[in-house]
DRENMARMAR-973634 format. One line per 10 residues: number of its first residue (from 1); their letters; for each residue x, y, z of C-alpha. Coordinates in steps of 0.001 Angstrom, whole numbers. Layout:
REM residues N
NUM) a) X/Y/Z  ...
REM end
This chain:
REM residues 888
1) msqnlvives) 114071/59689/85123  110357/58239/84614  108644/58793/81366  106074/61159/83033  106890/64514/84266  104705/66561/86529  105497/70178/87110  103687/71884/90081  104222/75471/91666  105657/74542/94908
11) pakaktiekf) 108103/71893/96343  105922/71163/99435  103077/70191/96852  105325/68255/94876  106437/66091/97762  102753/65327/98559  101724/64628/94990  104634/62196/94395  103323/59899/96885  100059/59572/95144
21) lgkeftvmss) 101335/58866/91624  104228/56356/91978  107380/55530/90304  106002/56069/86765  105711/59744/87397  108607/62385/88605  107180/65565/90243  109237/68663/90332  108582/72323/91106  108763/75695/89185
31) yghvrdlprk) 108788/77659/92562  105977/79850/91261  106382/82038/88093  109272/81422/85999  108909/84335/83495  107805/88085/83928  108194/91432/82148  111658/92754/82912  111870/95209/85910  113989/97591/83654
41) glsvdvannf) 111960/99313/81081  108246/99445/79971  108727/95897/78438  105355/96394/76625  105616/97404/72844  102596/99898/72525  103199/100473/68961  103190/96568/68232  99656/96005/69437  100969/96145/73099
51) eptyevtedk) 103105/93169/72675  104704/92100/75832  108390/90998/76214  109017/88159/78854  112252/87068/80309  113074/84233/82487  113477/85742/85918  117247/85933/87467  116231/83334/90619  114513/81032/88043
61) krviadlkka) 117340/80401/85334  118534/77396/87482  115187/76006/87807  114461/76473/84070  117919/74529/83322  117021/71706/85473  113417/71408/84272  115001/71459/80592  117039/68545/81484  114172/66488/82980
71) vkkaslvwla) 112028/67195/79969  114553/65678/77702  114023/62518/79371  110436/62507/79788  107882/61373/77090  105080/63278/78701  104854/66347/80733  102088/67218/82942  101610/70919/83856  100016/70992/87113
81) sdedregeai) 100120/74706/88263  97114/76094/90137  93714/76190/88915  93149/79875/88491  94401/82387/86062  97697/82996/87677  98212/79110/87518  97165/78779/83924  99634/81793/83189  102456/79869/84863
91) awhleealgl) 101746/76741/82898  101805/78872/79615  105065/80227/80475  106550/77214/81316  105428/75749/77946  107153/78604/76218  110376/78846/78387  110963/74890/77987  109923/74922/74344  107427/72096/74980
101) desntrrivf) 105683/70386/72202  101771/70517/72381  101546/66979/71399  103103/65778/74502  101950/68616/76942  99017/67890/79241  97339/70586/81576  95776/69181/84591  93938/71057/87420  92668/70135/90784
111) heitkpaila) 91374/71989/93774  92481/69664/96360  95633/67524/97001  94090/64096/97781  94885/60797/95709  91298/60738/94121  91591/64246/93057  95153/63930/91560  94117/60809/89830  90831/62262/88445
121) aitnyrtidr) 92957/64992/87148  95493/62604/85285  92499/61027/83640  90719/64485/82824  93631/66350/81262  93264/69065/78860  95399/71622/76937  96191/75221/78299  93334/77539/78284  94511/80454/76381
131) nlvdgqqarr) 91706/82657/77256  92570/82245/80974  95985/83286/79911  95011/86265/78134  93037/87368/81443  95959/87238/83439  98140/88778/80717  95759/91718/80330  96016/92278/83902  99824/92157/83861
141) vldrlvgfel) 100189/94499/80732  97805/97142/82309  99028/97284/85645  102657/97855/84079  101364/100533/81771  99743/102065/84830  102492/101668/87190  105487/102549/84690  103869/105593/83267  102095/106999/86499
151) spvlwkkiqt) 104816/106372/89235  107404/108798/87676  104936/111518/87479  104523/111343/91105  108284/111065/91570  108755/114412/89671  105586/116271/90842  105349/114896/94634  108155/112842/95902  110798/110437/94725
161) glsagrvqsv) 110051/106593/95553  106523/106866/95347  104478/104150/93382  100925/104105/91907  98914/101015/90719  95537/100340/89284  94232/98382/92486  96626/99673/94877  95664/103430/94500  92023/102376/94823
171) avrlvvdrer) 92576/100870/98062  94640/103706/99472  91804/106172/98267  89319/103991/100221  91419/104204/103270  91944/108260/102780  88141/108778/102165  87172/106941/105308  89601/108735/107353  88281/111690/106040
181) eveafesass) 84694/110913/106826  85674/110229/110346  87737/113481/110923  84358/115640/109289  82288/113547/111640  80555/115699/114145  79028/113583/117211  75587/114121/118306  74327/113313/121779  70684/111938/123006
191) fritadfeag) 69541/110449/126442  68451/107031/126710  66147/106238/129518  66208/102802/131108  64408/101371/134321  65213/98486/136871  62280/96812/138511  62021/93996/141018  60447/91120/139191  60357/88505/141689
201) kdavltarlp) 62789/87217/144308  66394/88215/143365  65245/89094/139864  65497/92318/138102  63637/93321/134818  65189/96179/132841  62961/97944/130472  63804/100872/128133  61896/103846/126734  61673/103416/122696
211) kereiieqak) 61847/107181/122250  65005/109132/123304  65224/112398/124702  67522/114814/122411  68834/117394/125492  69251/116948/129180  66420/119282/130110  63951/116924/128024  65363/113968/129982  64908/115744/133468
221) qflesvkgak) 61454/116674/132443  60733/113024/131718  61936/111912/135162  60056/114514/137019  57045/113210/135237  57228/109724/136414  57912/110634/140056  55419/108376/142120  54352/106483/139120  53095/103032/139361
231) ytlsdiskkp) 54486/100310/136865  52433/97298/135856  53133/94591/133101  50425/95204/130385  51309/92817/127827  53557/89917/126996  54234/88754/123491  56306/85781/122113  57335/85305/118615  59415/82343/117026
241) akrsprapft) 62469/83271/115171  65379/81602/113457  68855/81988/112402  70563/80267/109456  74196/79339/108862  76467/81253/106532  77903/79849/103361  81289/78077/103594  84354/80322/103171  85637/82319/100012
251) tstlqqaasq) 89191/83907/100227  87627/86947/101249  85176/85620/104206  88228/83521/105188  90332/86636/105615  87756/88530/107638  87026/85708/109941  90685/84834/110415  91195/88531/111448  88121/88860/113733
261) rlgfsvrqtm) 88447/85564/115367  92153/84532/115494  93856/88024/114916  95520/86998/111779  96517/89675/109291  95497/89103/105677  98777/87846/104704  99248/85467/107561  95706/84120/106902  96966/83190/103071
271) vvaqklyesg) 100192/81936/104289  98868/79570/106770  96072/78611/104136  98604/77856/101686  100432/75297/103890  97343/73658/104749  96456/73391/101082  100010/71958/99971  99871/69294/102791  96536/68366/101432
281) kitymrtdsv) 94284/69354/104272  92082/71846/102692  90891/72632/98894  92182/75587/97181  92382/78651/99042  91969/81203/96233  88380/81243/95162  85182/83274/95492  83037/80363/94962  80588/79059/97735
291) nlsdtaleqa) 79738/75693/96130  80385/72472/97799  81147/69190/95650  78976/66231/96135  81871/64292/97807  81836/66901/100407  78161/67026/101090  78371/63199/101412  81286/63710/103935  79371/66395/105794
301) tstitkdfgg) 76036/64193/106046  77939/61479/107593  79924/63538/109974  76691/65578/111225  74693/62558/111430  77261/60730/113592  78467/63330/115816  75273/65532/116461  72416/63423/115253  70012/63533/112136
311) eylqirrykt) 67979/66477/113518  71102/68889/113133  71306/67979/109325  70301/70056/106514  72134/69952/103411  72151/73297/101545  73399/74535/97995  74668/78049/98266  74857/80664/95337  77850/82669/94543
321) ksagaqeahe) 76820/86288/94701  80174/87634/93369  79793/88332/89741  83143/87453/88889  83492/84245/90660  84609/82026/87914  88221/81327/89040  87555/78014/91101  85189/75393/91385  84608/74981/95189
331) airptdlgna) 84599/76918/98467  87444/76513/100838  86775/73160/102999  88612/70662/104651  89319/67701/102278  88308/65300/104794  85404/66609/107034  85713/63508/109242  88792/64921/110519  88006/67861/113055
341) tvagdrneqr) 91333/68514/113828  94814/68196/111979  98587/67954/112879  100678/71161/112392  101599/74185/114097  99381/76154/116330  98343/78550/113654  97731/75729/110951  95539/73849/113773  93414/77047/114665
351) lyqliwqrti) 92767/78068/111012  91745/74505/110023  89426/74423/112905  87822/77625/111862  87404/76308/108352  86043/72727/109519  83549/74728/111686  82152/76843/109035  82069/73931/106447  80040/71919/108993
361) asqmadarle) 77795/74520/110177  77090/75435/106688  75154/72169/106234  73423/72083/109800  69807/73128/110598  68845/76591/111602  69019/77668/115361  65280/78326/116683  64803/80977/119146  61776/82443/120884
371) rttavvdvst) 61783/86110/121301  59646/87921/124247  58631/91413/124449  57011/92721/127918  55342/96102/127959  55450/98039/131293  52569/100475/131783  53558/103843/133477  50436/105300/135386  51376/109049/135028
381) idedllakge) 52263/109184/131218  51050/107675/128030  54496/106039/127089  55230/102586/127766  58740/100925/128694  59786/97747/126673  61801/94949/127894  63089/92312/125232  64557/88953/125798  65439/85802/123846
391) vlvfdgflkv) 65514/82094/124438  67283/79515/122360  64906/76797/121929  66987/74625/119554  70827/75434/118962  71142/73817/115289  74352/75007/113621  75178/77359/116522  76434/73995/118430  79496/74222/116010
401) ykeggdkdkk) 79840/77870/114887  79011/81007/116398  79249/84574/114825  80901/87488/116681  77148/88767/117314  75820/85485/118338  76335/85962/122087  73399/84716/124227  71103/87692/124691  69476/88210/128332
411) mlpplhvgqd) 66738/86116/129282  63613/87691/130937  62658/86687/134416  59184/84581/134866  56594/87441/134438  52599/87585/134147  50288/90249/132856  48894/92425/135469  52058/92043/137905  52976/95019/139746
421) lpiivmraqe) 56680/95995/139089  58364/98142/142050  60854/100478/140677  64441/100274/141798  66003/103036/139727  65178/105110/136385  68342/106581/134517  68673/108848/131681  72325/108381/130193  73965/110336/127344
431) aftrpparyt) 74560/108441/124343  76902/109445/121519  76298/108911/117717  79729/107193/116462  81647/107912/113285  82070/105445/110490  84627/102754/111714  87871/102898/110201  89026/99896/107976  90890/97009/109403
441) easlvkklee) 92495/94547/107047  89754/92397/106854  86872/95090/106328  88897/96701/103515  89099/93203/101731  85319/92972/102333  84802/96540/100887  87069/95740/97780  85042/92230/97042  81729/94381/97478
451) mgigrpstya) 82849/96994/95016  84202/94419/92753  87691/95540/92873  90466/92750/92542  90089/89126/92949  91003/86594/95392  94654/86279/94053  95061/90088/94488  93382/90891/98042  96510/90072/100366
461) ptistiqnrg) 99170/91582/97999  97009/94649/97786  96742/95180/101435  100457/94366/101845  101679/96687/99526  99724/99841/100509  101387/99418/103956  104876/98373/102852  105061/101617/100458  104320/103850/103197
471) yveksdregr) 100818/104926/102177  98895/103088/105057  99839/102303/108569  98256/99586/110654  98286/100614/114281  96729/101099/117841  95384/104547/118883  94671/105366/122489  91212/106742/123176  90451/109866/125171
481) ertvrilalh) 88382/110600/128156  84965/111916/127666  82305/112835/130346  78737/111100/129996  76016/112771/131679  73676/110452/133755  70593/111495/135600  69079/108949/138026  65756/108938/139734  66290/107320/143212
491) aqeivnedkv) 63386/107232/145719  61513/110141/144027  64812/112133/144057  66915/112961/140669  70596/112944/141206  73652/113382/138916  75720/110273/138267  77996/111431/135619  80929/109228/134701  84275/109400/132543
501) eitgaekakl) 84597/106780/129635  87407/106329/127062  86070/106936/123612  88001/106566/120272  90260/103785/121041  91654/101778/118004  93204/98601/117678  94905/97196/114197  93210/99761/112147  94378/101194/108872
511) fpmdiagivt) 95532/105046/109076  96614/107022/105982  99736/108751/106148  99826/112128/104940  101475/111187/101524  98410/108915/100757  96126/111842/100838  98500/113979/98822  98813/111419/96190  95070/110528/96336
521) dflvkhfsev) 94014/114168/95761  96345/114390/92867  95276/111106/91129  91718/112203/91665  92341/115466/89965  94415/114460/87053  93880/110781/86577  90280/110589/87834  89481/107441/85687  92396/105382/86998
531) idynftarve) 91404/106121/90597  87603/105808/89977  85894/103237/91983  83434/102181/89004  86113/102249/86434  88506/99665/88478  85390/97465/88934  84476/97627/85435  88025/96712/84458  87958/93490/86772
541) aefdeiaage) 84706/92478/85025  86366/93223/81450  89162/90681/82600  86438/88121/83394  85113/88433/79916  88407/88097/78476  89001/84975/80565  85697/83554/79412  86635/84104/75564  84217/86919/75167
551) snwrdmiaef) 86543/89854/74379  89938/90511/73121  92612/91564/75548  94572/93969/73115  91397/95730/72221  90703/96148/75865  94146/97716/76609  94189/100036/73541  90706/101456/74755  92169/102323/78139
561) yrpfhedvek) 95664/103473/77203  94977/105972/74781  93183/108657/77169  95562/107722/79905  98579/108359/78074  97282/111687/77121  96530/112375/80936  100216/111515/81612  101499/114016/79107  99247/116601/80405
571) aeeisreeas) 100530/116097/83496  104094/117392/82651  102637/121021/83007  101642/120580/86524  103996/122369/89043  105643/120504/91883  104087/123182/94459  100423/122559/93381  100943/118610/93193  102669/118593/96839
581) qsrqlgtdpk) 99862/120554/98228  101678/123253/100152  99588/124679/103038  99763/128210/104472  99047/128166/108134  99940/131784/108975  102617/133966/110105  105753/133423/112441  105199/136001/115357  108833/136283/115880
591) sgrpvsvrig) 110124/136915/112464  107169/137953/110517  107780/135340/107796  105224/132889/106364  104618/129601/107886  103706/126570/105859  103538/122655/105666  104333/120560/102777  105580/117305/101915  109260/116364/101688
601) rfgpfaqigt) 111692/113439/100860  111528/112181/104531  107692/113000/105081  105646/116142/106035  107280/119215/107499  106902/122738/108605  108623/125578/106919  109189/129291/108193  109948/131638/105179  110483/130757/101482
611) rddeekpqfa) 113316/130018/99181  113028/133882/97655  113711/135237/101069  117219/136337/101776  117364/134614/104879  117310/130890/104433  114021/129102/105221  113836/127047/108836  112481/123510/108553  110856/121146/111344
621) gltpeqrmhs) 109628/117749/110732  105947/117095/112098  105517/114683/114822  103715/111152/113877  100603/112312/115565  100286/115832/113356  98675/115912/109981  99226/118189/107192  95655/118893/106586  94694/119523/110127
631) vtleevlplf) 97748/120842/111943  97652/124670/113243  100094/127397/113277  100206/127050/117092  101033/123279/117024  103956/123829/114734  105605/126817/116181  107015/124642/119139  108763/122427/116471  111273/125296/115724
641) elprivgdta) 112350/125469/119242  114378/122402/118415  117323/121390/118330  117451/122502/122170  120766/122771/124200  120058/120974/127526  123607/121055/129135  126935/119297/129278  127981/115693/130024  130339/115145/132852
651) ageevfvnag) 133150/115019/130260  132052/118461/129263  130333/117644/125982  127586/119851/124911  124049/117997/124537  121192/118789/122406  117864/117285/121890  115698/117209/118687  113065/115382/117228  113792/113242/114001
661) rfgpyagyvd) 112248/110884/111514  112176/107769/113974  111404/109947/117063  113151/112155/119731  116873/111925/120198  119578/113515/121962  123144/114305/120443  126579/115212/121691  130185/115522/120345  133423/114634/122154
671) rqirslveer) 134823/117754/123343  138490/116784/122475  137586/115514/119050  135602/118688/118225  138610/120833/119312  141156/118967/117108  138777/118787/114144  138239/122555/114183  142023/123076/114691  142879/121144/111673
681) ditgvellpq) 140264/122655/109580  140251/120269/106937  137805/121126/103814  135364/118516/103165  135333/116862/106610  132081/117317/109021  132157/115965/112671  128545/114156/113157  127231/114015/116822  126814/110710/118507
691) nvsidpedph) 122904/110344/118718  121080/108646/121374  117266/107662/121402  115178/109683/124123  111932/108193/123207  109237/108309/124753  110438/111484/126530  109398/114980/125310  112120/116843/123842  110985/120115/124650
701) kitmeqvqsf) 110569/119165/128493  113310/116829/129091  116224/117493/131564  119942/116875/131426  119690/114436/134212  117170/112542/131988  119309/112792/128972  122612/111514/130976  120636/108439/132009  119836/107584/128090
711) idakkeadre) 123555/108232/127392  124673/106118/130100  122325/103343/129161  123527/103412/125652  127170/103329/126541  126449/100268/128869  124573/98589/126187  127395/99214/123724  129871/97683/126198  127766/94679/126569
721) keillfensa) 127768/93991/122903  131788/93641/123131  132507/90088/123420  136261/90257/122533  138896/92950/121917  142310/92551/120581  144925/94929/121571  146632/96896/118472  144062/95383/116087  140890/96655/114743
731) vqvldgrwgp) 139309/93216/114742  136508/92795/117336  133928/89902/118227  130513/91586/118801  127345/90384/119850  124780/91900/117291  120947/91816/116506  121468/88242/114751  123813/87055/117184  127767/86965/117569
741) fitdgfknak) 129972/88090/114653  133322/89355/113724  134177/92751/112199  137352/94698/111249  135196/97857/110538  135019/96691/106925  133866/93373/106685  131756/90986/108770  132295/87414/109380  129821/84714/110740
751) ipkdkepdsl) 131056/82376/113622  130915/78954/113038  128438/77008/115070  131434/74731/116570  133142/77942/117800  132578/79756/121028  132527/83385/120308  134743/84165/123424  137302/81657/122695  138188/82869/119243
761) tleecqqlle) 141936/83970/118743  142904/87142/116536  144365/84654/114075  141101/82536/113661  139022/85872/113409  141572/87214/110648  141065/83881/108839  137368/83985/108920  137346/87528/107782  139502/86745/104944
771) etkkvkkrlt) 137141/83836/103949  134090/86063/103821  133210/87147/100191  133059/91007/99975  129267/91998/99562  128719/94838/97203  126619/97598/99069  123321/98937/97520  123872/102704/97172  121470/105534/96647
781) kqfygggftl) 121978/109376/96306  119913/110285/99315  122088/108266/101935  125394/108091/103055  126637/104509/102893  130002/102859/102757  130982/103708/106174  134299/102181/107429  135702/102323/111174  139112/103349/111787
791) lknspgfpda) 140175/101405/114899  143937/101174/114706  144808/100572/118330  141627/101136/120286  139115/98814/119099  135369/99097/120316  132412/101357/119519  133338/104653/117896  133663/108147/120120  132768/110248/116891
801) tlkvkenkva) 131775/110031/113480  133558/112070/110511  131670/112395/107352  134151/113025/104347  133719/113785/100789  135048/110908/98597  138135/112923/97317  139212/113907/100823  139491/110396/102298  143178/110341/102004
811) kvfelvdeld) 143636/113679/103655  141938/112785/106888  144209/109921/107596  146691/112348/109372  143766/113616/111908  142601/109852/112533  146161/109060/113572  146225/111933/115915  142934/110827/117299  143859/107365/117540
821) amgkkirvis) 147007/108223/119525  144813/110208/121953  142482/106538/122219  139858/107954/120237  137654/105580/118066  136665/107183/114978  134121/106003/112269  134616/107463/108760  131835/107445/106330  132485/108855/102837
831) argaaairas) 129480/110473/100544  127980/108316/97607  129265/105073/98938  132352/102910/99382  135443/104702/100879  138336/105204/98395  141144/103592/100426  141193/101048/103210  142294/102243/106506  145069/99876/107569
841) enrktstvkk) 148741/99885/108436  149689/100108/104693  146884/102440/103731  149372/104963/102306  151165/102349/100237  147695/101570/98861  147140/105110/97854  150442/104996/96072  149809/101839/94537  146437/103051/93436
851) kavtkkkaaa) 148104/106120/91890  150530/104038/90011  147853/101766/88868  145714/104962/87505  148821/106467/85940  149765/103216/84266  146115/103027/82733  146256/106465/81585  149474/105690/79666  148031/102834/78186
861) kkktatkkra) 144803/104584/77307  147089/107611/75731  149138/104901/73736  146037/103282/72274  144721/106602/71335  147898/107528/69613  148029/104155/67747  144207/104720/66444  145260/108182/65374  148328/106917/63348
871) gvkkkraavk) 146032/104330/61770  143282/106911/60628  146168/109128/59217  147360/106132/57405  144178/105142/55949  143620/108875/54840  147042/109041/53231  146312/105823/51063  142920/107262/50118  144486/110378/48775
881) kksvvkkk) 147178/108508/46937  144780/106217/45307  142761/109350/44313  145773/110748/42585  146645/107786/40674  143110/107451/39468  143163/111147/38150  146382/110483/36389
REM end
């Protein structure tokens, strides 16, 4: 081990840096954060001035152990985590976890991984900036307090498993508020009037009336007024114009451009940018600075002059608009502007090229334009028509980088004042006002940045979190048809040319789920400050002040926490009904009972009746298209027609169709199995139907013939999954989602790469299953897990599923044996997790053994308890005896 140990965040970065520093330096990775607040418990001592408790995370204990060994052999330790607050915090946590001595610990930062930058960082080392650490610590503690205290309130009052967060909840609110704006928007129409004129050989001039007409009668009146009119070009004006390039990329603008141009999600952009940074191709990708270093400007000057010419060069220095832009020193740019392309996968190449183009364009000359306006005089009225065009005189930066709206505008044909313009056609076409645009990932990031909410390091995680937690969904929506009214004046005759267009189509837009609206309204009403846009932005500004050493982080947390905690305590008095926003729709015409919609464990649902009624309420889940706040009584009543019996299969199995959480499905139960289960009538055993997806068919309209085709296709697909079945054994080789595997109904085993799945023997399969470690399944109260399959002599996919209470598992074996004898394959699942007894040839013996072990343990426990009681009695007697002696 060398005398110098450099610790960076990622192994990819370590390899690159080690090449630059030589043999005297060893570079190791911390693999990101090494310590954090423990997941269990608040881990913040509120009474002790909000002192946080940190621990080395489970997955980093080995990393810390390896780093400690390396530290012992090193005379100097260089902490080279990223240059932002998160990076500074990682450096501090490393210092604490490794027990580093400040005298031989040096902090280095760099915003690009190049040899000059790394060597310069080594020369200009410093100590850990505790102000930056406090800035990050304040964010972490505040977010833990909000999440830890607020999330349980949502669990109790609305739905288990919900989460709330200081930035997350505000981002959700933005999406909810925008959706409500869209739904409340009422489109208005007006009529735009345009005309096409002959302007020379094969040339057409299109002009437009500046003032639109509000109603179709006014549009028709205008067309009537110009019948027989003469059209003359009365004026032509030309004005110079210019367009300037945009600043180099920040994190936010890179995410927006990558979304618009490359179709990348916000998260994908950051993942690809991270790879480019760690391989030394671009500078640090979490920044809100638009500044370029002198070195970068020199490279830009050289590249532009060489590739495009001196007239294209215009060196610029941009000013950062974001008030909190102090986390990094430079914009995102290539480390070597001489390289227009780089090696790597396709996404890396595309993103790099986008960054290179934007950086180079930012130092190029303005594009020069000439804008022309032609005025067309109409002889019969006092209004003129206008035709506008644009000519690019000098392309400047547009030679390298065009924005989305930089498409070449239409040029006007050669014209002269006084020119007569014979009319071809004049149209009055209906145009509609548009609602506010729904957010995309990129436009939501832009909005967060504009409002001062979050920082470069938080944008991508926030966008991912609100989707992963089920508040927001990114999806496409089909548009709807709309008739556009058009009046056309042809040869002095007005005719209708109505057309149908598609409106409202959406692609990759963010839509709030019902639960998002309910949680947002609850937080706005009861925790208004936490979800207030201005408050969240103000908190970010306070984090910046802490990082700059201008304020104390504990004082800031204390000021926030006291009123917040009072609101949490008050929330205990809120009823669940009020919080979940149950909405009354009307009365069921058949039963006369009230119909309502509300949120439940698995999402929004409709309900007929109440809990107080003698008759149990009926429930039906809303379809994915229906929304709690807008669905009507007429729309939910058909939901209660499901499940619907559609007929019988060829084997005589009754088939029903229904709509579930994951779409429409059909269900059926094997007739023979049903008969035997009903005959045995074992308490605690429920026969579940076999379900088959019928998506995208409508369960209200689908026929038995259509359902049968889905059932047949499912059975055929199951058969195709069977690679090997062994006679008189539950072991089988199946083709699963991730490739072939071995199973016995209890455990699954991977197939070695050197083995062909269809050539395995039963003994080989059993050996592989034996070698497979038993994985402990994660269990929850709301789902049934621990399923196992009893496939004694009839391997293959099960014909039915039995749900059994855990204490009734042993009693179901006799029933399973009878079904097994009939050649039926049965899956058994037990409530609350793993089955009590493994189904095998010696399962009854296992039961006896289990009982014997239990009995033995009980006897031992009893014996221990007896000994303890005897010991207590003996001590009491001794004390009593001693007391008597003392009295005497």
